[in-house]
C-alpha positions in Angstrom: 139.7 132.3 28.1 142.3 131.4 30.7 141.8 129.1 33.6 141.7 131.8 36.3 138.8 133.6 34.5 137.0 130.3 34.0 137.4 129.4 37.6 136.1 132.8 38.6 132.9 132.2 36.6 132.3 128.9 38.3 133.1 130.3 41.8 130.9 133.3 41.1 127.9 131.0 40.5 128.7 129.2 43.8 128.8 132.5 45.6 125.6 133.6 43.9 124.0 130.3 45.1 125.1 131.0 48.6 123.6 134.5 48.5 120.3 133.2 47.2 120.1 130.5 49.9 121.0 133.0 52.6 118.6 135.7 51.4 115.6 133.5 50.4 116.1 130.7 52.9 115.9 128.1 50.2 116.0 124.5 51.6 118.7 123.5 49.1 122.5 123.4 49.4 124.0 126.6 48.0 126.2 124.6 45.6 123.1 123.0 44.1 121.4 126.3 43.6 124.6 127.7 42.0 124.8 124.7 39.7 121.2 125.1 38.7 121.8 128.8 37.9 124.9 127.9 35.9 122.9 125.4 34.0 120.1 127.9 33.3 122.6 130.5 32.1 124.2 127.9 29.8 120.9 126.9 28.4 119.8 130.5 27.8 123.1 131.3 26.0 124.1 134.1 28.4 127.2 132.1 29.2 128.9 130.1 26.5 130.2 126.5 27.3 133.6 127.6 25.9 133.9 130.0 28.8 134.1 127.2 31.4 135.0 124.1 29.3 138.7 123.8 30.1 138.4 124.3 33.9 135.3 122.0 34.1 137.1 119.2 32.2 140.1 119.6 34.6 137.8 119.5 37.6 136.0 116.4 36.4 139.3 114.6 35.6 140.5 115.1 39.2 137.1 114.7 41.0 137.8 111.1 42.1 140.8 112.3 44.1 138.4 114.0 46.5 136.7 110.7 47.3 139.8 108.6 48.0 140.6 109.8 51.5 137.0 109.5 52.9 136.5 106.0 51.4 139.9 104.8 52.7 139.0 106.1 56.1 135.7 104.2 56.0 137.3 100.9 55.2 140.1 101.4 57.7 137.7 102.4 60.6 135.8 99.1 60.6 133.0 100.2 58.5 132.7 96.8 56.8 132.0 95.2 60.1 128.7 97.1 60.6 127.4 96.6 57.1 124.7 94.0 56.7 123.0 92.7 53.5 120.1 95.1 53.5 122.4 98.1 53.6 124.6 96.6 50.8 121.5 95.9 48.7 120.2 99.5 49.2 123.6 100.9 48.2 123.8 98.8 45.1 120.2 99.5 44.0 120.6 103.3 44.6 124.0 103.4 42.8 122.7 101.5 39.8 119.6 103.7 39.7 121.7 106.9 39.8 124.0 105.6 37.1 121.0 104.6 34.8 119.2 107.9 35.5 122.2 109.9 34.6 122.9 107.8 31.5 119.3 108.1 30.2 119.2 111.9 31.0 122.4 112.5 29.0 121.2 110.3 26.2 117.9 112.3 26.1 119.7 115.6 26.2 122.0 114.6 23.3 119.0 113.6 21.2 117.4 116.9 21.9 120.6 118.7 21.0 120.9 117.0 17.7 117.3 117.8 16.8 117.7 121.5 17.5 118.6 123.5 14.4 121.6 125.8 14.7 
């Protein structure tokens, strides 16, 4: 499947998420709703991972580029001067918790995937 069709699949789930949030007044960001829907469709087998694998890998490879300008702006604007130890501690603990939670979730999912017969 070519990249344009793969991108169309991902964008269609984003738009579907926007529609659901607008219609049902769900208190979640539309992108999160779209991502949950995509996840459910992948789990159910309606959409195959091969249909979005290339564009997803491309997007993940270049995701860090989106964070460089805001982070550079924070450091150049004097953000470090207003930080105190409690905020730094909260940022460190929450970052480590997020990383560990993601790691254990992926590990659990991979174990479940290996147990499932094909």
